[in-house]
N, C-alpha and C positions, 0 to 999 in steps of 0.2 A: 503493500499500499505506500503511495507517494504521499508527500506532505499535503498536497491539495486534496486527495482523496480523504484523507484523515481529518483535515479541517471541515470538509464538507460534511462529515457524519456528525459534527457538533455545530457548525454555523451554517447559515443560509448563504451559499456562495453560488452564484448564477453562472451561466455559460460564458465562454470567451474572456474569462477574468484572468488577469495576470498578476500573480504575487511573487515577490521577491526574484524579479527578472535577472539580477546580476548575482546571485548566490549570496547575498547578505540577509540579514534578519528583517522579517516583517512580523511584528506582533499582532496576533489578531485573537480577539477574546471568543470565547465559546458562543456568545449571544450575539455576535456580529450578524448584520444583514447587508449583503454586497451585491449590487445588481450586475446586470449583463454588461459585457465590455467596460469593465472598470480596469484601470491599471494603477497598481499600487508599486511604487518605487521602493527600493532597499532601504533599510534603516527607519521605516515608518513605524509608528507605534499607535494603535487604535485602541481606546479606552472601552470599557464595558458599555454595552448597549449601543454601539456604533452602528450608523446606518449610512450607506452611501448609494446614490441612485445611478441609474445606467449610464454609461458613457462618460463617467467622471474619471479624473486622475488625481492621484495623491502623490505630491513631491517627496524627494528623498529627505529624510530626517525629520519629517513632520511629526509632531508629537500631539495627539488627541486626548482630551480628557474624557469622562464618562458621559455618556448619553449625548453624544454629538451627532448631528444629522446633517449630511452634505447631499443638496438636490442633484437633479440630472444634469449631465453636461457641464459640470463644474471642474474648476482646476484650483486646488489647494495646495500650497507647498511651502516648504522652507520656514515654517513658523511653528509656534506653540500654541494649542487651542485648549481653553479652559472647559469646564464642565457645562453641560446643558446648552450648548452653542448650536443655532440652527443658521446653515448656509442655504439660501434658496437655489432655484435652478439657474444655470448659466453664470454662476459666479467665478470670478478670477481673482483669487487673493494668493499671491506669491510675493511675500514680504519677509526676505531673509532676517532672522533675529528678532522679530516683532512677536506680539503676543495678542490673542483675540480674547479678551476677558469673558469669564464664566457668564452664562446668562445672555450674551449678545445674540442678536439676530441680524444677519447680513442679507438684505433684500435680493430679490431675484435680479439677473442681469446686472450685476454691480461688478465694476471693473475698478477696483480700489487700488490707489497708491497711498492711502493714509497708514500711518505706522501702526495704529491700533485701532481695534473696534470695542466700544463699550456698549453696555445695554442702555 
C-alpha cells in the first residue's frame, strides 16, 4: 500500500490529487477533505479539519492551523495560516513570511498583496 492509498483510507482525498511531489513531507490529518485536481507542494502542514476545494494549489512550506477551508481554484502559499480561517474561491495568497490571523475570512477572487489578513 502506497502513501496515498494509506491516507485515502483515513482522509477524503479525491482523484488526480498530487501530494508530496518532490519526496519531502506533507502532513495530512486523518479528517482532511481534499478535492479533485489539488496539488500540495512539499513541506506543507495541514491542520485538523482541513478542507480544500477542487483545482487548488498549496505552496511549499505553508502551515495551516485547524479548521481551515480553502475554496476552489485557489492558490495559497509560503505563509502561516491560523485556526478557523476561510479562503473563498479563486483566492491568490502567496506572501512569504506572512501570517493570516485566526478567524479571518478572505473573500472570493481576492488577489492580495497585503502582508496580513485579520478578522
